[in-house]
PDB file of N, CA, C and O in Angstrom:
ATOM      1  N   UNK A   1     109.368  -0.819 -33.685  1.00  0.00           N
ATOM      2  CA  UNK A   1     108.958  -1.055 -35.043  1.00  0.00           C
ATOM      3  C   UNK A   1     107.442  -1.245 -35.054  1.00  0.00           C
ATOM      4  O   UNK A   1     106.876  -1.908 -34.185  1.00  0.00           O
ATOM      5  N   UNK A   2     106.798  -0.645 -36.063  1.00  0.00           N
ATOM      6  CA  UNK A   2     105.366  -0.787 -36.270  1.00  0.00           C
ATOM      7  C   UNK A   2     105.176  -1.381 -37.665  1.00  0.00           C
ATOM      8  O   UNK A   2     105.802  -0.935 -38.627  1.00  0.00           O
ATOM      9  N   UNK A   3     104.318  -2.379 -37.767  1.00  0.00           N
ATOM     10  CA  UNK A   3     104.064  -3.024 -39.055  1.00  0.00           C
ATOM     11  C   UNK A   3     102.579  -2.977 -39.357  1.00  0.00           C
ATOM     12  O   UNK A   3     101.744  -3.261 -38.498  1.00  0.00           O
ATOM     13  N   UNK A   4     102.260  -2.610 -40.602  1.00  0.00           N
ATOM     14  CA  UNK A   4     100.872  -2.625 -41.055  1.00  0.00           C
ATOM     15  C   UNK A   4     100.739  -3.572 -42.232  1.00  0.00           C
ATOM     16  O   UNK A   4     101.628  -3.658 -43.079  1.00  0.00           O
ATOM     17  N   UNK A   5      99.621  -4.282 -42.278  1.00  0.00           N
ATOM     18  CA  UNK A   5      99.390  -5.235 -43.360  1.00  0.00           C
ATOM     19  C   UNK A   5      97.991  -5.021 -43.936  1.00  0.00           C
ATOM     20  O   UNK A   5      97.054  -4.642 -43.233  1.00  0.00           O
ATOM     21  N   UNK A   6      97.888  -5.277 -45.239  1.00  0.00           N
ATOM     22  CA  UNK A   6      96.605  -5.183 -45.924  1.00  0.00           C
ATOM     23  C   UNK A   6      96.236  -6.579 -46.429  1.00  0.00           C
ATOM     24  O   UNK A   6      97.112  -7.424 -46.609  1.00  0.00           O
ATOM     25  N   UNK A   7      94.952  -6.822 -46.657  1.00  0.00           N
ATOM     26  CA  UNK A   7      94.489  -8.127 -47.114  1.00  0.00           C
ATOM     27  C   UNK A   7      95.110  -8.549 -48.449  1.00  0.00           C
ATOM     28  O   UNK A   7      95.246  -9.744 -48.713  1.00  0.00           O
ATOM     29  N   UNK A   8      95.488  -7.580 -49.293  1.00  0.00           N
ATOM     30  CA  UNK A   8      96.035  -7.909 -50.608  1.00  0.00           C
ATOM     31  C   UNK A   8      97.527  -8.263 -50.556  1.00  0.00           C
ATOM     32  O   UNK A   8      98.131  -8.503 -51.601  1.00  0.00           O
ATOM     33  N   UNK A   9      98.126  -8.302 -49.376  1.00  0.00           N
ATOM     34  CA  UNK A   9      99.525  -8.701 -49.240  1.00  0.00           C
ATOM     35  C   UNK A   9     100.503  -7.548 -49.097  1.00  0.00           C
ATOM     36  O   UNK A   9     101.698  -7.788 -48.925  1.00  0.00           O
ATOM     37  N   UNK A  10     100.043  -6.312 -49.161  1.00  0.00           N
ATOM     38  CA  UNK A  10     100.928  -5.155 -49.009  1.00  0.00           C
ATOM     39  C   UNK A  10     101.263  -4.962 -47.528  1.00  0.00           C
ATOM     40  O   UNK A  10     100.418  -5.169 -46.657  1.00  0.00           O
ATOM     41  N   UNK A  11     102.511  -4.560 -47.256  1.00  0.00           N
ATOM     42  CA  UNK A  11     102.922  -4.277 -45.883  1.00  0.00           C
ATOM     43  C   UNK A  11     103.719  -2.986 -45.833  1.00  0.00           C
ATOM     44  O   UNK A  11     104.315  -2.576 -46.829  1.00  0.00           O
ATOM     45  N   UNK A  12     103.726  -2.356 -44.682  1.00  0.00           N
ATOM     46  CA  UNK A  12     104.568  -1.195 -44.432  1.00  0.00           C
ATOM     47  C   UNK A  12     105.169  -1.370 -43.045  1.00  0.00           C
ATOM     48  O   UNK A  12     104.492  -1.806 -42.114  1.00  0.00           O
ATOM     49  N   UNK A  13     106.444  -1.027 -42.918  1.00  0.00           N
ATOM     50  CA  UNK A  13     107.132  -1.104 -41.625  1.00  0.00           C
ATOM     51  C   UNK A  13     107.737   0.260 -41.323  1.00  0.00           C
ATOM     52  O   UNK A  13     108.310   0.911 -42.197  1.00  0.00           O
ATOM     53  N   UNK A  14     107.599   0.679 -40.075  1.00  0.00           N
ATOM     54  CA  UNK A  14     108.177   1.944 -39.627  1.00  0.00           C
ATOM     55  C   UNK A  14     109.123   1.615 -38.480  1.00  0.00           C
ATOM     56  O   UNK A  14     108.716   1.061 -37.459  1.00  0.00           O
ATOM     57  N   UNK A  15     110.383   1.962 -38.665  1.00  0.00           N
ATOM     58  CA  UNK A  15     111.410   1.703 -37.652  1.00  0.00           C
ATOM     59  C   UNK A  15     111.881   3.049 -37.089  1.00  0.00           C
ATOM     60  O   UNK A  15     112.266   3.942 -37.845  1.00  0.00           O
ATOM     61  N   UNK A  16     111.848   3.187 -35.782  1.00  0.00           N
ATOM     62  CA  UNK A  16     112.312   4.402 -35.121  1.00  0.00           C
ATOM     63  C   UNK A  16     113.206   3.994 -33.960  1.00  0.00           C
ATOM     64  O   UNK A  16     112.833   3.143 -33.152  1.00  0.00           O
ATOM     65  N   UNK A  17     114.404   4.611 -33.876  1.00  0.00           N
ATOM     66  CA  UNK A  17     115.359   4.241 -32.837  1.00  0.00           C
ATOM     67  C   UNK A  17     114.942   4.781 -31.468  1.00  0.00           C
ATOM     68  O   UNK A  17     115.054   4.076 -30.465  1.00  0.00           O
ATOM     69  N   UNK A  18     114.454   6.046 -31.421  1.00  0.00           N
ATOM     70  CA  UNK A  18     114.128   6.663 -30.141  1.00  0.00           C
ATOM     71  C   UNK A  18     112.934   7.586 -30.348  1.00  0.00           C
ATOM     72  O   UNK A  18     113.013   8.521 -31.145  1.00  0.00           O
ATOM     73  N   UNK A  19     111.839   7.343 -29.652  1.00  0.00           N
ATOM     74  CA  UNK A  19     110.623   8.138 -29.814  1.00  0.00           C
ATOM     75  C   UNK A  19     110.745   9.548 -29.239  1.00  0.00           C
ATOM     76  O   UNK A  19     109.917  10.398 -29.564  1.00  0.00           O
ATOM     77  N   UNK A  20     111.735   9.831 -28.404  1.00  0.00           N
ATOM     78  CA  UNK A  20     111.842  11.130 -27.737  1.00  0.00           C
ATOM     79  C   UNK A  20     112.631  12.157 -28.555  1.00  0.00           C
ATOM     80  O   UNK A  20     112.559  13.346 -28.246  1.00  0.00           O
ATOM     81  N   UNK A  21     113.373  11.753 -29.572  1.00  0.00           N
ATOM     82  CA  UNK A  21     114.156  12.694 -30.385  1.00  0.00           C
ATOM     83  C   UNK A  21     113.234  13.521 -31.272  1.00  0.00           C
ATOM     84  O   UNK A  21     112.351  12.966 -31.925  1.00  0.00           O
ATOM     85  N   UNK A  22     113.427  14.868 -31.306  1.00  0.00           N
ATOM     86  CA  UNK A  22     112.590  15.704 -32.179  1.00  0.00           C
ATOM     87  C   UNK A  22     112.894  15.465 -33.654  1.00  0.00           C
ATOM     88  O   UNK A  22     112.014  15.612 -34.502  1.00  0.00           O
ATOM     89  N   UNK A  23     114.129  15.098 -33.962  1.00  0.00           N
ATOM     90  CA  UNK A  23     114.515  14.786 -35.343  1.00  0.00           C
ATOM     91  C   UNK A  23     114.872  13.311 -35.374  1.00  0.00           C
ATOM     92  O   UNK A  23     115.691  12.860 -34.573  1.00  0.00           O
ATOM     93  N   UNK A  24     114.274  12.549 -36.286  1.00  0.00           N
ATOM     94  CA  UNK A  24     114.567  11.117 -36.314  1.00  0.00           C
ATOM     95  C   UNK A  24     116.039  10.863 -36.611  1.00  0.00           C
ATOM     96  O   UNK A  24     116.611  11.501 -37.494  1.00  0.00           O
ATOM     97  N   UNK A  25     116.643   9.958 -35.897  1.00  0.00           N
ATOM     98  CA  UNK A  25     118.040   9.614 -36.151  1.00  0.00           C
ATOM     99  C   UNK A  25     118.165   8.846 -37.459  1.00  0.00           C
ATOM    100  O   UNK A  25     117.158   8.428 -38.030  1.00  0.00           O
ATOM    101  N   UNK A  26     119.394   8.657 -37.942  1.00  0.00           N
ATOM    102  CA  UNK A  26     119.585   7.931 -39.201  1.00  0.00           C
ATOM    103  C   UNK A  26     119.047   6.504 -39.160  1.00  0.00           C
ATOM    104  O   UNK A  26     118.806   5.902 -40.206  1.00  0.00           O
ATOM    105  N   UNK A  27     118.859   5.966 -37.972  1.00  0.00           N
ATOM    106  CA  UNK A  27     118.362   4.604 -37.860  1.00  0.00           C
ATOM    107  C   UNK A  27     116.861   4.508 -38.124  1.00  0.00           C
ATOM    108  O   UNK A  27     116.332   3.404 -38.250  1.00  0.00           O
ATOM    109  N   UNK A  28     116.156   5.657 -38.213  1.00  0.00           N
ATOM    110  CA  UNK A  28     114.720   5.627 -38.468  1.00  0.00           C
ATOM    111  C   UNK A  28     114.485   5.502 -39.971  1.00  0.00           C
ATOM    112  O   UNK A  28     115.099   6.212 -40.768  1.00  0.00           O
ATOM    113  N   UNK A  29     113.597   4.601 -40.343  1.00  0.00           N
ATOM    114  CA  UNK A  29     113.306   4.436 -41.762  1.00  0.00           C
ATOM    115  C   UNK A  29     111.959   3.764 -41.960  1.00  0.00           C
ATOM    116  O   UNK A  29     111.398   3.155 -41.048  1.00  0.00           O
ATOM    117  N   UNK A  30     111.462   3.893 -43.174  1.00  0.00           N
ATOM    118  CA  UNK A  30     110.204   3.281 -43.579  1.00  0.00           C
ATOM    119  C   UNK A  30     110.508   2.263 -44.675  1.00  0.00           C
ATOM    120  O   UNK A  30     111.444   2.447 -45.454  1.00  0.00           O
ATOM    121  N   UNK A  31     109.742   1.224 -44.735  1.00  0.00           N
ATOM    122  CA  UNK A  31     109.854   0.298 -45.867  1.00  0.00           C
ATOM    123  C   UNK A  31     108.470  -0.233 -46.189  1.00  0.00           C
ATOM    124  O   UNK A  31     107.605  -0.323 -45.318  1.00  0.00           O
ATOM    125  N   UNK A  32     108.276  -0.577 -47.430  1.00  0.00           N
ATOM    126  CA  UNK A  32     107.000  -1.130 -47.865  1.00  0.00           C
ATOM    127  C   UNK A  32     107.233  -2.252 -48.852  1.00  0.00           C
ATOM    128  O   UNK A  32     108.245  -2.278 -49.553  1.00  0.00           O
ATOM    129  N   UNK A  33     106.308  -3.164 -48.902  1.00  0.00           N
ATOM    130  CA  UNK A  33     106.397  -4.292 -49.834  1.00  0.00           C
ATOM    131  C   UNK A  33     105.035  -4.518 -50.462  1.00  0.00           C
ATOM    132  O   UNK A  33     104.002  -4.420 -49.799  1.00  0.00           O
ATOM    133  N   UNK A  34     105.050  -4.819 -51.739  1.00  0.00           N
ATOM    134  CA  UNK A  34     103.831  -5.200 -52.433  1.00  0.00           C
ATOM    135  C   UNK A  34     104.091  -6.512 -53.165  1.00  0.00           C
ATOM    136  O   UNK A  34     105.202  -6.742 -53.642  1.00  0.00           O
ATOM    137  N   UNK A  35     103.099  -7.357 -53.256  1.00  0.00           N
ATOM    138  CA  UNK A  35     103.288  -8.600 -54.000  1.00  0.00           C
ATOM    139  C   UNK A  35     103.378  -8.303 -55.495  1.00  0.00           C
ATOM    140  O   UNK A  35     102.837  -7.307 -55.974  1.00  0.00           O
ATOM    141  N   UNK A  36     104.065  -9.179 -56.224  1.00  0.00           N
ATOM    142  CA  UNK A  36     104.148  -9.026 -57.674  1.00  0.00           C
ATOM    143  C   UNK A  36     102.757  -9.228 -58.260  1.00  0.00           C
ATOM    144  O   UNK A  36     102.075 -10.204 -57.948  1.00  0.00           O
ATOM    145  N   UNK A  37     102.347  -8.296 -59.110  1.00  0.00           N
ATOM    146  CA  UNK A  37     101.032  -8.409 -59.728  1.00  0.00           C
ATOM    147  C   UNK A  37     101.058  -7.742 -61.100  1.00  0.00           C
ATOM    148  O   UNK A  37     101.784  -6.771 -61.318  1.00  0.00           O
ATOM    149  N   UNK A  38     100.276  -8.263 -61.998  1.00  0.00           N
ATOM    150  CA  UNK A  38     100.173  -7.701 -63.344  1.00  0.00           C
ATOM    151  C   UNK A  38      99.318  -6.440 -63.289  1.00  0.00           C
ATOM    152  O   UNK A  38      98.317  -6.391 -62.576  1.00  0.00           O
ATOM    153  N   UNK A  39      99.718  -5.422 -64.046  1.00  0.00           N
ATOM    154  CA  UNK A  39      98.939  -4.191 -64.102  1.00  0.00           C
ATOM    155  C   UNK A  39      97.705  -4.350 -64.983  1.00  0.00           C
ATOM    156  O   UNK A  39      96.709  -3.649 -64.804  1.00  0.00           O
ATOM    157  N   UNK A  40      97.781  -5.285 -65.941  1.00  0.00           N
ATOM    158  CA  UNK A  40      96.624  -5.582 -66.784  1.00  0.00           C
ATOM    159  C   UNK A  40      96.775  -6.994 -67.333  1.00  0.00           C
ATOM    160  O   UNK A  40      97.843  -7.599 -67.243  1.00  0.00           O
ATOM    161  N   UNK A  41      95.720  -7.496 -67.888  1.00  0.00           N
ATOM    162  CA  UNK A  41      95.737  -8.845 -68.441  1.00  0.00           C
ATOM    163  C   UNK A  41      96.662  -8.894 -69.661  1.00  0.00           C
ATOM    164  O   UNK A  41      96.646  -7.977 -70.482  1.00  0.00           O
ATOM    165  N   UNK A  42      97.462  -9.948 -69.787  1.00  0.00           N
ATOM    166  CA  UNK A  42      98.339 -10.046 -70.950  1.00  0.00           C
ATOM    167  C   UNK A  42      97.529 -10.194 -72.237  1.00  0.00           C
ATOM    168  O   UNK A  42      96.495 -10.861 -72.264  1.00  0.00           O
ATOM    169  N   UNK A  43      98.019  -9.562 -73.298  1.00  0.00           N
ATOM    170  CA  UNK A  43      97.355  -9.623 -74.595  1.00  0.00           C
ATOM    171  C   UNK A  43      98.313 -10.222 -75.614  1.00  0.00           C
ATOM    172  O   UNK A  43      99.528 -10.044 -75.524  1.00  0.00           O
ATOM    173  N   UNK A  44      97.759 -10.924 -76.568  1.00  0.00           N
ATOM    174  CA  UNK A  44      98.579 -11.474 -77.635  1.00  0.00           C
ATOM    175  C   UNK A  44      99.080 -10.330 -78.519  1.00  0.00           C
ATOM    176  O   UNK A  44      98.314  -9.444 -78.896  1.00  0.00           O
ATOM    177  N   UNK A  45     100.377 -10.360 -78.844  1.00  0.00           N
ATOM    178  CA  UNK A  45     100.958  -9.301 -79.655  1.00  0.00           C
ATOM    179  C   UNK A  45     100.426  -9.386 -81.078  1.00  0.00           C
ATOM    180  O   UNK A  45     100.360 -10.465 -81.668  1.00  0.00           O
ATOM    181  N   UNK A  46     100.047  -8.235 -81.620  1.00  0.00           N
ATOM    182  CA  UNK A  46      99.601  -8.156 -83.014  1.00  0.00           C
ATOM    183  C   UNK A  46     100.390  -7.066 -83.716  1.00  0.00           C
ATOM    184  O   UNK A  46     100.475  -5.937 -83.231  1.00  0.00           O
ATOM    185  N   UNK A  47     100.961  -7.406 -84.851  1.00  0.00           N
ATOM    186  CA  UNK A  47     101.688  -6.413 -85.630  1.00  0.00           C
ATOM    187  C   UNK A  47     100.703  -5.372 -86.157  1.00  0.00           C
ATOM    188  O   UNK A  47      99.583  -5.723 -86.531  1.00  0.00           O
ATOM    189  N   UNK A  48     101.101  -4.091 -86.193  1.00  0.00           N
ATOM    190  CA  UNK A  48     100.215  -3.061 -86.749  1.00  0.00           C
ATOM    191  C   UNK A  48     100.093  -3.224 -88.259  1.00  0.00           C
ATOM    192  O   UNK A  48     100.910  -3.895 -88.890  1.00  0.00           O
ATOM    193  N   UNK A  49      99.067  -2.606 -88.828  1.00  0.00           N
ATOM    194  CA  UNK A  49      98.883  -2.636 -90.275  1.00  0.00           C
ATOM    195  C   UNK A  49     100.041  -1.903 -90.953  1.00  0.00           C
ATOM    196  O   UNK A  49     100.551  -0.910 -90.434  1.00  0.00           O
ATOM    197  N   UNK A  50     100.440  -2.401 -92.097  1.00  0.00           N
ATOM    198  CA  UNK A  50     101.520  -1.756 -92.844  1.00  0.00           C
ATOM    199  C   UNK A  50     101.046  -0.437 -93.438  1.00  0.00           C
ATOM    200  O   UNK A  50      99.914  -0.330 -93.910  1.00  0.00           O
ATOM    201  N   UNK A  51     101.919   0.565 -93.411  1.00  0.00           N
ATOM    202  CA  UNK A  51     101.637   1.845 -94.042  1.00  0.00           C
ATOM    203  C   UNK A  51     101.878   1.725 -95.538  1.00  0.00           C
ATOM    204  O   UNK A  51     101.119   2.251 -96.352  1.00  0.00           O
ATOM    205  N   UNK A  52     102.940   1.029 -95.880  1.00  0.00           N
ATOM    206  CA  UNK A  52     103.299   0.777 -97.283  1.00  0.00           C
ATOM    207  C   UNK A  52     103.312  -0.728 -97.526  1.00  0.00           C
ATOM    208  O   UNK A  52     103.694  -1.507 -96.652  1.00  0.00           O
ATOM    209  N   UNK A  53     102.901  -1.116 -98.694  1.00  0.00           N
ATOM    210  CA  UNK A  53     103.000  -2.510 -99.118  1.00  0.00           C
ATOM    211  C   UNK A  53     103.707  -2.525-100.463  1.00  0.00           C
ATOM    212  O   UNK A  53     103.963  -1.480-101.060  1.00  0.00           O
ATOM    213  N   UNK A  54     104.015  -3.718-100.925  1.00  0.00           N
ATOM    214  CA  UNK A  54     104.683  -3.832-102.227  1.00  0.00           C
ATOM    215  C   UNK A  54     103.828  -3.184-103.312  1.00  0.00           C
ATOM    216  O   UNK A  54     104.358  -2.585-104.248  1.00  0.00           O
ATOM    217  N   UNK A  55     102.515  -3.301-103.190  1.00  0.00           N
ATOM    218  CA  UNK A  55     101.611  -2.738-104.198  1.00  0.00           C
ATOM    219  C   UNK A  55     101.527  -1.212-104.138  1.00  0.00           C
ATOM    220  O   UNK A  55     101.233  -0.583-105.154  1.00  0.00           O
ATOM    221  N   UNK A  56     101.777  -0.595-102.967  1.00  0.00           N
ATOM    222  CA  UNK A  56     101.606   0.860-102.830  1.00  0.00           C
ATOM    223  C   UNK A  56     102.912   1.639-102.815  1.00  0.00           C
ATOM    224  O   UNK A  56     102.895   2.861-102.662  1.00  0.00           O
ATOM    225  N   UNK A  57     104.043   0.958-102.972  1.00  0.00           N
ATOM    226  CA  UNK A  57     105.333   1.663-102.984  1.00  0.00           C
ATOM    227  C   UNK A  57     105.434   2.494-104.257  1.00  0.00           C
ATOM    228  O   UNK A  57     105.104   2.016-105.342  1.00  0.00           O
ATOM    229  N   UNK A  58     105.887   3.728-104.126  1.00  0.00           N
ATOM    230  CA  UNK A  58     106.071   4.609-105.268  1.00  0.00           C
ATOM    231  C   UNK A  58     107.097   4.003-106.221  1.00  0.00           C
ATOM    232  O   UNK A  58     108.094   3.418-105.797  1.00  0.00           O
ATOM    233  N   UNK A  59     106.834   4.154-107.498  1.00  0.00           N
ATOM    234  CA  UNK A  59     107.730   3.600-108.512  1.00  0.00           C
ATOM    235  C   UNK A  59     109.161   4.103-108.290  1.00  0.00           C
ATOM    236  O   UNK A  59     109.379   5.296-108.082  1.00  0.00           O
ATOM    237  N   UNK A  60     110.122   3.193-108.337  1.00  0.00           N
ATOM    238  CA  UNK A  60     111.526   3.550-108.120  1.00  0.00           C
ATOM    239  C   UNK A  60     111.962   3.430-106.672  1.00  0.00           C
ATOM    240  O   UNK A  60     113.136   3.645-106.370  1.00  0.00           O
ATOM    241  N   UNK A  61     111.042   3.088-105.756  1.00  0.00           N
ATOM    242  CA  UNK A  61     111.349   2.934-104.341  1.00  0.00           C
ATOM    243  C   UNK A  61     111.123   1.478-103.919  1.00  0.00           C
ATOM    244  O   UNK A  61     110.470   0.717-104.632  1.00  0.00           O
ATOM    245  N   UNK A  62     111.662   1.099-102.768  1.00  0.00           N
ATOM    246  CA  UNK A  62     111.460  -0.238-102.207  1.00  0.00           C
ATOM    247  C   UNK A  62     110.961  -0.100-100.777  1.00  0.00           C
ATOM    248  O   UNK A  62     111.069   0.966-100.170  1.00  0.00           O
ATOM    249  N   UNK A  63     110.413  -1.192-100.243  1.00  0.00           N
ATOM    250  CA  UNK A  63     110.004  -1.192 -98.838  1.00  0.00           C
ATOM    251  C   UNK A  63     111.238  -1.034 -97.957  1.00  0.00           C
ATOM    252  O   UNK A  63     112.304  -1.560 -98.279  1.00  0.00           O
ATOM    253  N   UNK A  64     111.099  -0.328 -96.872  1.00  0.00           N
ATOM    254  CA  UNK A  64     112.190  -0.156 -95.919  1.00  0.00           C
ATOM    255  C   UNK A  64     112.586  -1.524 -95.375  1.00  0.00           C
ATOM    256  O   UNK A  64     111.736  -2.277 -94.901  1.00  0.00           O
ATOM    257  N   UNK A  65     113.869  -1.843 -95.445  1.00  0.00           N
ATOM    258  CA  UNK A  65     114.321  -3.149 -94.953  1.00  0.00           C
ATOM    259  C   UNK A  65     114.300  -3.228 -93.428  1.00  0.00           C
ATOM    260  O   UNK A  65     114.346  -4.325 -92.872  1.00  0.00           O
ATOM    261  N   UNK A  66     114.231  -2.089 -92.744  1.00  0.00           N
ATOM    262  CA  UNK A  66     114.205  -2.083 -91.283  1.00  0.00           C
ATOM    263  C   UNK A  66     112.810  -2.398 -90.738  1.00  0.00           C
ATOM    264  O   UNK A  66     112.665  -3.227 -89.840  1.00  0.00           O
ATOM    265  N   UNK A  67     111.791  -1.740 -91.278  1.00  0.00           N
ATOM    266  CA  UNK A  67     110.443  -1.900 -90.718  1.00  0.00           C
ATOM    267  C   UNK A  67     109.490  -2.622 -91.659  1.00  0.00           C
ATOM    268  O   UNK A  67     108.332  -2.841 -91.302  1.00  0.00           O
ATOM    269  N   UNK A  68     109.938  -2.995 -92.839  1.00  0.00           N
ATOM    270  CA  UNK A  68     109.145  -3.756 -93.805  1.00  0.00           C
ATOM    271  C   UNK A  68     107.818  -3.072 -94.128  1.00  0.00           C
ATOM    272  O   UNK A  68     106.792  -3.732 -94.287  1.00  0.00           O
ATOM    273  N   UNK A  69     107.850  -1.750 -94.223  1.00  0.00           N
ATOM    274  CA  UNK A  69     106.666  -1.003 -94.613  1.00  0.00           C
ATOM    275  C   UNK A  69     105.774  -0.551 -93.479  1.00  0.00           C
ATOM    276  O   UNK A  69     104.728   0.048 -93.727  1.00  0.00           O
ATOM    277  N   UNK A  70     106.162  -0.824 -92.219  1.00  0.00           N
ATOM    278  CA  UNK A  70     105.336  -0.356 -91.103  1.00  0.00           C
ATOM    279  C   UNK A  70     105.469   1.142 -90.890  1.00  0.00           C
ATOM    280  O   UNK A  70     104.575   1.768 -90.321  1.00  0.00           O
ATOM    281  N   UNK A  71     106.581   1.727 -91.342  1.00  0.00           N
ATOM    282  CA  UNK A  71     106.743   3.172 -91.251  1.00  0.00           C
ATOM    283  C   UNK A  71     107.048   3.672 -89.856  1.00  0.00           C
ATOM    284  O   UNK A  71     106.746   4.819 -89.528  1.00  0.00           O
ATOM    285  N   UNK A  72     107.642   2.827 -89.029  1.00  0.00           N
ATOM    286  CA  UNK A  72     107.884   3.221 -87.633  1.00  0.00           C
ATOM    287  C   UNK A  72     109.342   3.010 -87.252  1.00  0.00           C
ATOM    288  O   UNK A  72     109.623   2.500 -86.168  1.00  0.00           O
ATOM    289  N   UNK A  73     110.252   3.381 -88.096  1.00  0.00           N
ATOM    290  CA  UNK A  73     111.658   3.189 -87.742  1.00  0.00           C
ATOM    291  C   UNK A  73     112.449   4.463 -88.056  1.00  0.00           C
ATOM    292  O   UNK A  73     112.001   5.281 -88.860  1.00  0.00           O
ATOM    293  N   UNK A  74     113.610   4.638 -87.437  1.00  0.00           N
ATOM    294  CA  UNK A  74     114.391   5.843 -87.684  1.00  0.00           C
ATOM    295  C   UNK A  74     114.998   5.895 -89.079  1.00  0.00           C
ATOM    296  O   UNK A  74     115.378   6.969 -89.546  1.00  0.00           O
ATOM    297  N   UNK A  75     115.097   4.744 -89.756  1.00  0.00           N
ATOM    298  CA  UNK A  75     115.676   4.747 -91.098  1.00  0.00           C
ATOM    299  C   UNK A  75     114.774   5.416 -92.117  1.00  0.00           C
ATOM    300  O   UNK A  75     115.239   6.235 -92.909  1.00  0.00           O
ATOM    301  N   UNK A  76     113.477   5.079 -92.112  1.00  0.00           N
ATOM    302  CA  UNK A  76     112.588   5.650 -93.118  1.00  0.00           C
ATOM    303  C   UNK A  76     111.785   6.833 -92.589  1.00  0.00           C
ATOM    304  O   UNK A  76     111.126   7.531 -93.360  1.00  0.00           O
ATOM    305  N   UNK A  77     111.838   7.065 -91.260  1.00  0.00           N
ATOM    306  CA  UNK A  77     111.139   8.214 -90.678  1.00  0.00           C
ATOM    307  C   UNK A  77     109.637   8.186 -90.889  1.00  0.00           C
ATOM    308  O   UNK A  77     108.993   9.235 -90.918  1.00  0.00           O
ATOM    309  N   UNK A  78     109.076   6.999 -91.037  1.00  0.00           N
ATOM    310  CA  UNK A  78     107.623   6.898 -91.249  1.00  0.00           C
ATOM    311  C   UNK A  78     107.203   7.092 -92.687  1.00  0.00           C
ATOM    312  O   UNK A  78     106.008   7.141 -92.980  1.00  0.00           O
ATOM    313  N   UNK A  79     108.168   7.205 -93.597  1.00  0.00           N
ATOM    314  CA  UNK A  79     107.830   7.396 -95.011  1.00  0.00           C
ATOM    315  C   UNK A  79     107.674   6.063 -95.730  1.00  0.00           C
ATOM    316  O   UNK A  79     107.342   6.037 -96.915  1.00  0.00           O
ATOM    317  N   UNK A  80     107.911   4.949 -95.026  1.00  0.00           N
ATOM    318  CA  UNK A  80     107.705   3.636 -95.618  1.00  0.00           C
ATOM    319  C   UNK A  80     108.758   3.204 -96.600  1.00  0.00           C
ATOM    320  O   UNK A  80     108.673   2.108 -97.155  1.00  0.00           O
TER     321      UNK A  80
END
């Protein structure tokens, strides 16, 4: 077995049953590990601006009850 380590905590291990075989046996395998890490800094969630509001709804229509005027749901198809 050969093990490699990096300063950031990542490791790789190579296991080989017999170095003389031209084709690695089923016992040969590789494994790697990385520490849990965030891909980016967490951000506070902000709702997007509404596409439709009560003031801009066409006469005779209402705001979509699914997306409340955001226009991003399968019910209204973005029509608000």
